[in-house]
Each structure stands twice: as structure tokens, then as C-alpha cells.
C-alpha positions in Angstrom: 2.3 9.2 16.5 2.9 7.2 19.7 0.0 4.7 19.3 -1.5 2.4 16.8 -3.2 4.1 13.9 -6.2 1.7 14.0 -6.8 2.4 17.7 -6.9 6.1 16.8 -9.4 5.4 13.9 -11.7 3.3 16.1 -11.7 5.9 18.9 -12.4 8.7 16.4 -15.4 6.7 15.0 -16.7 6.0 18.5 -16.5 9.7 19.4 -18.2 10.7 16.2 -21.0 8.2 16.9 -21.4 9.4 20.4 -21.5 13.1 19.5 -24.3 12.4 17.0 -26.6 12.1 20.0 -25.6 15.5 21.2 -26.4 16.9 17.8 -29.8 15.1 17.6 -31.0 16.3 21.0 -29.7 19.8 20.4 -27.2 20.0 23.1 -24.4 20.8 20.6 -24.1 22.3 17.2 -22.4 20.8 14.2 -19.5 23.3 14.8 -19.2 22.2 18.5 -18.8 18.6 17.4 -16.3 19.4 14.7 -14.3 21.4 17.2 -14.4 18.5 19.7 -13.2 16.0 17.0 -10.4 18.3 15.9 -9.3 18.8 19.5 -9.2 15.0 19.9 -7.2 14.6 16.7 -4.7 17.3 17.7 -4.2 15.9 21.2 -3.8 12.3 20.1 -1.5 13.0 17.1 0.3 16.1 18.5 -0.3 17.7 15.1 -1.2 21.4 15.5 -2.7 21.4 12.0 -5.9 20.0 13.6 -7.2 23.2 15.0 -10.6 24.7 15.5 -12.2 26.3 12.6 -14.6 29.2 12.7 
């Protein structure tokens, strides 16, 4: 990983918190949000194991 792990953790938590609003107002499903978070993890870490499910 090219960056600091704690920076990754903080950004992941911020994304998760922000996406909760999409879930609450119905503009995204839980699966949509999971896919977005996995996309972020894959892009940031370069690890292909973080791929969409479903």
C-alpha cells in the first residue's frame, strides 16, 4: 500500500458515514453501498480481492 494505513481507515469510515445518508433516504441500497466501499478499498489498496459481491 502506498499510503498510511490510518489515512485509509479514516477515509473508509468517513465514506461509510456519508453513504448511510444515501441508505436512509432510499437513494441507494445496502448492496450499492457495500459495492462502493469495496470499490474504494480495491482502488486504494490495489488488492483485487476487494471485488463486488452479488
